[in-house]
C-alpha positions as CSV (number, residue, x, y, z in Angstrom):
1,M,22.8,-2.4,20.0
2,A,23.2,-6.0,19.3
3,T,20.3,-8.1,18.0
4,G,20.2,-11.5,19.7
5,L,18.8,-14.7,18.4
6,R,15.1,-14.9,19.0
7,K,13.3,-18.0,20.2
8,L,10.8,-19.5,17.8
9,G,7.5,-19.3,19.5
10,A,5.8,-22.6,20.3
11,V,2.5,-20.8,20.3
12,V,2.3,-20.4,16.4
13,L,-0.1,-23.3,15.8
14,S,-2.6,-22.0,18.3
15,L,-2.4,-18.5,16.9
16,I,-3.2,-19.6,13.4
17,A,-6.5,-20.8,14.7
18,V,-7.4,-17.4,16.3
19,G,-5.2,-15.1,14.2
20,S,-8.0,-13.8,12.0
21,M,-10.6,-13.4,14.7
22,I,-12.2,-10.0,15.0
23,T,-13.6,-8.9,18.3
24,I,-15.0,-5.4,18.5
25,G,-15.7,-3.6,21.8
26,Q,-12.9,-3.9,24.3
27,T,-11.6,-0.5,25.2
28,Q,-8.6,0.6,27.2
29,E,-8.2,0.7,30.9
30,S,-7.8,4.1,32.5
31,D,-5.0,5.0,34.7
32,A,-6.3,5.7,38.2
33,T,-3.8,8.5,38.7
34,T,-4.7,10.4,35.6
35,G,-8.4,9.8,35.0
36,V,-10.3,8.6,32.0
37,A,-9.4,9.2,28.4
38,S,-10.4,12.6,27.2
39,R,-12.4,13.3,24.1
40,A,-10.5,14.1,20.9
41,G,-11.8,17.7,20.8
42,S,-9.9,18.6,24.0
43,L,-6.6,17.2,22.9
44,G,-3.6,18.9,21.4
45,G,-2.9,15.3,20.3
46,A,-2.1,11.8,21.5
47,A,0.8,9.4,21.7
48,F,1.0,5.6,22.0
49,A,3.9,3.5,23.2
50,M,4.2,-0.3,23.3
51,T,5.5,-2.4,26.2
52,N,6.6,-5.4,24.1
53,E,6.3,-7.6,27.1
54,T,6.5,-11.4,26.6
55,E,3.2,-12.0,28.4
56,D,0.4,-9.5,27.5
57,N,1.9,-6.9,25.2
58,R,0.2,-3.6,25.9
59,I,-0.2,-0.1,24.4
60,I,0.2,2.8,26.8
61,T,-1.8,5.9,25.9
62,Y,-0.9,9.5,26.4
63,R,-2.8,12.8,26.1
64,R,-0.8,15.7,24.7
65,A,-1.7,19.1,25.8
66,T,-1.7,22.1,23.4
67,N,1.7,23.0,24.8
68,G,3.1,19.6,23.8
69,A,3.4,18.0,27.3
70,L,2.2,14.4,27.6
71,N,0.0,13.0,30.4
72,R,-0.4,9.2,30.7
73,V,-4.0,8.1,30.4
74,G,-4.2,4.3,30.4
75,S,-3.4,1.1,28.6
76,I,-5.0,-1.7,26.5
77,S,-3.8,-5.2,25.7
78,T,-2.9,-6.2,22.2
79,R,-4.0,-9.7,23.1
80,G,-0.6,-10.8,21.8
81,N,2.9,-11.2,23.1
82,G,6.1,-9.2,22.7
83,I,9.6,-10.5,23.0
84,G,10.9,-8.7,26.1
85,T,13.9,-7.3,24.4
86,D,13.6,-4.3,22.2
87,L,12.6,-5.0,18.6
88,D,15.7,-3.2,17.3
89,T,13.6,-1.9,14.4
90,Q,11.6,1.2,13.6
91,S,7.8,1.4,13.0
92,G,6.7,-1.5,15.2
93,L,3.7,0.7,16.0
94,E,2.0,2.5,13.1
95,L,-0.9,4.9,12.8
96,S,-3.0,5.2,9.6
97,R,-2.6,8.5,7.8
98,D,-6.1,9.7,9.0
99,H,-5.2,8.7,12.6
100,R,-8.3,6.4,12.8
101,F,-6.4,3.1,13.2
102,L,-3.4,1.9,15.1
103,Y,-1.4,-1.2,14.1
104,A,0.9,-3.0,16.6
105,V,3.3,-5.9,16.0
106,N,3.3,-8.8,18.4
107,A,6.8,-10.3,17.7
108,G,6.5,-12.9,20.3
109,S,3.1,-14.3,19.1
110,D,3.7,-13.7,15.4
111,D,0.7,-11.4,14.7
112,V,-0.4,-7.9,14.3
113,T,-3.2,-6.2,16.4
114,V,-5.5,-3.5,15.0
115,F,-7.1,-0.8,17.1
116,S,-9.6,1.9,16.2
117,V,-8.5,5.4,17.5
118,H,-10.7,8.1,19.0
119,G,-8.4,10.7,20.7
120,T,-6.6,8.7,23.3
121,K,-9.2,6.0,23.4
122,L,-8.3,2.7,21.7
123,T,-10.7,-0.1,20.8
124,F,-9.5,-3.6,19.9
125,L,-10.6,-4.7,16.4
126,Q,-8.5,-7.6,15.2
127,R,-5.5,-9.8,15.8
128,V,-4.2,-11.4,12.6
129,F,-1.3,-13.8,11.9
130,A,1.6,-11.9,10.3
131,G,4.5,-14.4,9.8
132,D,7.6,-15.2,11.8
133,Q,8.5,-12.4,14.2
134,P,6.8,-9.3,12.7
135,N,8.7,-6.2,13.8
136,S,8.1,-3.3,11.4
137,L,5.1,-1.9,9.5
138,T,4.4,0.4,6.6
139,I,1.2,1.7,5.2
140,H,0.2,3.1,1.8
141,R,-3.5,3.7,1.2
142,N,-5.2,0.3,1.4
143,L,-2.0,-1.7,1.7
144,L,-0.1,-2.6,4.8
145,Y,3.2,-4.5,4.6
146,V,4.9,-6.2,7.6
147,L,8.6,-7.0,8.0
148,N,9.5,-10.4,9.4
149,G,12.8,-10.4,11.2
150,S,13.3,-14.0,12.3
151,V,16.7,-15.6,11.7
152,A,14.7,-18.6,10.5
153,G,13.2,-16.6,7.6
154,N,13.3,-12.9,7.1
155,G,11.1,-11.2,4.5
156,I,7.9,-9.2,3.9
157,R,4.2,-10.0,3.6
158,G,1.2,-7.8,2.6
159,F,-2.3,-7.1,3.7
160,R,-5.3,-5.3,2.3
161,R,-6.8,-2.6,4.7
162,A,-10.6,-2.4,4.7
163,S,-12.4,0.9,5.4
164,N,-13.0,-0.3,9.0
165,G,-9.2,-0.7,9.4
166,T,-9.1,-4.5,9.6
167,L,-6.6,-6.5,7.6
168,T,-7.0,-9.3,5.1
169,P,-3.8,-11.2,4.0
170,L,-2.7,-10.5,0.5
171,R,-2.4,-13.9,-1.1
172,G,1.0,-14.6,-2.7
173,S,2.7,-11.5,-1.1
174,V,5.4,-13.3,1.0
175,R,8.8,-12.4,-0.3
176,L,12.3,-13.2,1.1
177,L,15.0,-10.6,1.5
178,S,18.1,-10.7,-0.8
179,S,20.2,-12.2,2.0
180,P,19.1,-15.1,4.2
181,I,21.2,-13.9,7.1
182,A,20.1,-10.2,6.9
183,V,18.8,-8.7,10.1
184,P,16.4,-6.1,8.8
185,G,15.9,-2.7,10.4
186,E,12.8,-1.3,8.8
187,V,10.4,-1.6,5.9
188,Q,9.0,1.6,4.2
189,F,6.9,2.5,1.2
190,S,8.2,5.2,-1.1
191,P,5.9,8.3,-1.3
192,G,4.0,7.0,-4.3
193,G,3.8,3.4,-3.0
194,R,5.5,1.9,-6.0
195,V,8.7,0.8,-4.1
196,L,9.3,-0.9,-0.7
197,L,12.7,-0.4,0.9
198,V,14.1,-2.7,3.6
199,T,17.3,-1.8,5.4
200,Q,19.8,-4.6,6.3
201,K,21.7,-4.2,9.5
202,T,24.2,-7.1,8.9
203,T,27.0,-7.3,6.4
204,N,27.1,-10.3,4.0
205,V,30.6,-10.6,2.5
206,L,29.4,-13.3,0.2
207,L,27.1,-11.0,-1.7
208,R,27.6,-7.7,-3.6
209,P,27.2,-5.2,-2.3
210,P,28.0,-6.5,1.2
211,N,26.1,-3.6,3.0
212,A,22.7,-3.3,1.4
213,I,19.2,-1.9,1.2
214,D,16.6,-4.1,-0.5
215,A,14.2,-2.5,-3.0
216,F,11.0,-4.3,-4.0
217,R,9.0,-3.1,-6.9
218,V,5.2,-2.9,-6.0
219,K,2.9,-3.8,-8.8
220,S,-0.6,-2.4,-9.4
221,N,-2.2,-5.4,-7.7
222,G,-0.3,-4.7,-4.5
223,L,2.1,-7.6,-4.9
224,T,5.8,-7.0,-5.2
225,R,8.2,-8.5,-7.7
226,A,9.5,-11.9,-6.5
227,T,13.0,-10.8,-5.8
228,P,14.3,-7.4,-4.5
229,K,17.0,-5.3,-6.1
230,R,20.0,-5.3,-3.7
231,I,21.4,-1.7,-3.5
232,A,24.6,-0.6,-1.8
233,S,24.3,1.3,1.4
234,H,26.8,4.2,1.6
235,G,27.5,3.5,5.3
236,L,27.9,0.5,7.5
237,R,24.8,-1.0,9.2
238,P,21.9,1.0,7.7
239,F,19.3,0.8,10.4
240,S,16.2,2.8,9.6
241,L,15.0,5.3,7.0
242,A,12.6,8.1,6.3
243,F,11.2,9.5,3.1
244,R,10.4,13.0,2.0
245,K,7.5,13.7,-0.4
246,D,10.0,14.4,-3.3
247,R,11.4,10.8,-3.1
248,K,14.5,11.9,-1.3
249,L,15.2,9.9,1.8
250,V,17.6,9.6,4.7
251,V,19.1,6.5,6.2
252,V,20.7,6.4,9.7
253,E,23.8,4.3,9.9
254,A,25.0,2.7,13.2
255,F,28.4,1.6,12.1
256,N,28.2,-1.4,14.3
257,A,27.9,0.8,17.4
258,A,31.5,1.9,17.1
259,L,32.2,4.8,19.6
260,G,31.2,8.2,18.1
261,S,30.7,6.8,14.6
262,S,27.0,7.1,13.8
263,A,26.1,8.9,10.6
264,L,23.3,9.9,8.2
265,S,23.2,9.5,4.5
266,S,20.7,11.0,2.0
267,Y,19.6,9.6,-1.3
268,Q,17.4,10.2,-4.3
269,L,15.1,7.4,-5.3
270,G,15.0,7.3,-9.1
271,P,13.6,5.1,-11.8
272,R,14.1,1.4,-11.7
273,R,14.6,1.5,-8.0
274,R,17.9,3.3,-8.3
275,L,19.3,5.0,-5.1
276,S,21.7,7.9,-5.8
277,V,23.8,9.2,-2.9
278,I,23.4,12.9,-2.2
279,S,25.2,13.2,1.1
280,G,27.2,10.2,2.2
281,S,27.6,9.3,5.9
282,V,27.5,12.7,7.5
283,P,28.7,12.0,11.1
284,N,27.1,13.2,14.3
285,H,29.9,12.0,16.6
286,Q,27.4,9.9,18.6
287,T,27.2,6.2,19.2
288,D,24.7,3.6,17.8
289,G,22.4,5.9,15.9
290,C,19.3,3.9,14.9
291,W,16.0,5.8,14.6
292,V,15.2,8.7,12.3
293,V,12.3,11.1,11.4
294,I,11.9,14.0,9.0
295,T,9.7,17.0,9.9
296,K,6.5,17.6,7.8
297,D,8.0,20.6,6.0
298,G,11.0,18.4,5.0
299,R,13.6,20.8,6.5
300,Y,14.9,18.9,9.6
301,V,15.9,15.4,10.4
302,F,16.3,14.0,13.9
303,T,18.1,10.7,14.9
304,A,18.0,8.8,18.2
305,N,21.4,7.5,19.4
306,F,21.0,4.5,21.7
307,G,24.6,4.3,22.9
308,S,25.0,8.0,23.7
309,G,21.5,8.7,25.1
310,T,21.1,11.7,22.7
311,I,19.2,13.1,19.8
312,S,21.0,14.6,16.8
313,S,19.6,17.2,14.5
314,Y,20.3,17.8,10.8
315,R,19.2,20.3,8.2
316,F,17.8,18.7,5.1
317,S,18.1,21.1,2.1
318,S,15.8,21.3,-0.9
319,T,18.5,19.5,-3.0
320,G,18.6,16.7,-0.5
321,K,21.9,17.5,1.2
322,V,22.1,16.9,4.9
323,R,24.2,19.0,7.3
324,L,24.6,18.4,11.0
325,I,23.1,21.1,13.2
326,D,23.8,19.6,16.6
327,G,25.1,16.1,17.5
328,K,23.6,16.6,21.0
329,A,20.5,18.5,20.3
330,A,19.1,16.7,23.4
331,S,20.8,14.6,26.0
332,L,18.7,12.2,28.0
333,G,21.5,10.4,30.0
334,A,23.8,7.5,29.4
335,L,21.3,5.0,30.8
336,S,18.2,6.3,29.0
337,Q,18.6,4.1,25.9
338,P,16.6,6.1,23.5
339,V,14.9,4.1,20.8
340,D,11.8,5.0,18.7
341,L,11.1,8.6,17.6
342,T,7.9,10.1,16.4
343,L,6.5,13.5,15.5
344,S,3.1,15.1,16.1
345,A,1.0,15.5,13.0
346,D,2.0,19.1,12.6
347,S,5.7,18.4,13.4
348,R,5.7,20.9,16.2
349,F,6.6,18.3,18.8
350,L,9.0,15.4,18.9
351,H,8.5,12.4,21.2
352,L,11.1,9.8,22.1
353,L,10.8,6.4,23.7
354,L,13.3,5.8,26.5
355,R,13.9,2.0,26.8
356,G,16.3,2.4,29.7
357,T,14.0,4.4,32.0
358,G,10.6,3.3,30.8
359,G,9.6,6.9,29.8
360,V,8.6,9.0,26.9
361,A,10.4,12.3,26.5
362,S,8.8,15.3,24.6
363,F,10.3,18.3,22.9
364,R,9.1,21.4,21.1
365,I,10.8,21.9,17.8
366,G,12.1,25.4,17.2
367,E,12.0,27.3,13.8
368,N,15.8,26.7,13.6
369,G,15.5,23.0,14.3
370,S,16.4,23.3,18.0
371,L,14.8,21.2,20.7
372,R,13.3,22.4,23.9
373,S,12.5,19.8,26.5
374,L,8.9,19.4,27.7
375,G,9.8,16.7,30.3
376,V,9.6,12.9,30.5
377,V,6.5,10.9,31.5
378,T,7.2,7.6,33.2
379,G,5.0,4.7,34.3
380,G,3.3,1.8,32.5
381,L,6.3,0.9,30.4
382,P,8.9,-1.7,31.5
383,V,12.3,-0.3,32.7
384,A,15.3,-1.4,30.7
385,D,13.3,-4.4,29.5
386,G,12.5,-4.0,25.8
387,A,9.8,-1.3,25.4
388,S,9.5,-0.7,21.6
389,G,7.2,1.1,19.3
390,L,6.0,4.7,19.4
391,A,3.3,6.6,17.4
392,A,1.6,10.0,17.7
393,F,-0.6,12.5,16.1
């Protein structure tokens, strides 16, 4: 999926004035067809999807029953703007580990919105300036880092998270990526929070290695080193990544959306930000693989393939090797355009955002890594018009 040039928002100056304003109290609107938001105690869980619309970016909320099926509940404004075309990144919508707070990027208005979470109920807390086109988020304890994906200046910047979920800019945290032309795909903390990785979806033939993943060392004060270590990606166009607790990770590779060429590589993150390849570019025979998640037990990996309209499943061994189980573990249709993936907190259920149809698909994950469809919920999200960002617990 090609990433087009983004317009630089003329609204930046006005946002700086209101970017750090905190307003507590606005809660979401209920969907008239599905009733009010339920209390957390009656939930199997909840899911949240982002419209990414250019005027009034919104979060759509879903109740998950104990059998895994979703039911749309309502929506709430981020009070910011999206960009109308998908973010082409992973983790644009991120839940805190305790599921008490939800963070959403507003790439069109250059800020991040913070919500408190109570079951399916969201309450607006804050909207804060976050640099030029924020599009991916990562959290480790009281730190949050945002990835800026603008062609005018890509990089990362950090924030401190307070106990009430709100963000304070981390002074001196802005860092540029190793390539000024890099189109980044995702930022992620390592399990211990000592390294930040950023995938680069573009090839820079003037730098070595030409296909790269940036690794930033995170110091004890929360700041990163000034420049990242540029590490070779095994495959072409590394898009997104996911870590396991043992510092092994997987990176999905789109191979420039070449027909049937998507693949998955696994690595070990070692000392001095070293990435050692374990399994290199294991193909799934699908097109434009972009998004990836690892189940909580670390045994299975799922990737979403935008061009094929499919989900692929892999087995992830204790040694870090990946083996394809099924390239078409789930098929949603050629026009479904699957993007963001997310798991329930217990990894029993997998949810998938369908950009093409404006829906969220749900699946039960079997003991053998198989997927059983639980249906698709539509409504609230734009159809074929840029919906991006999915989170669940």
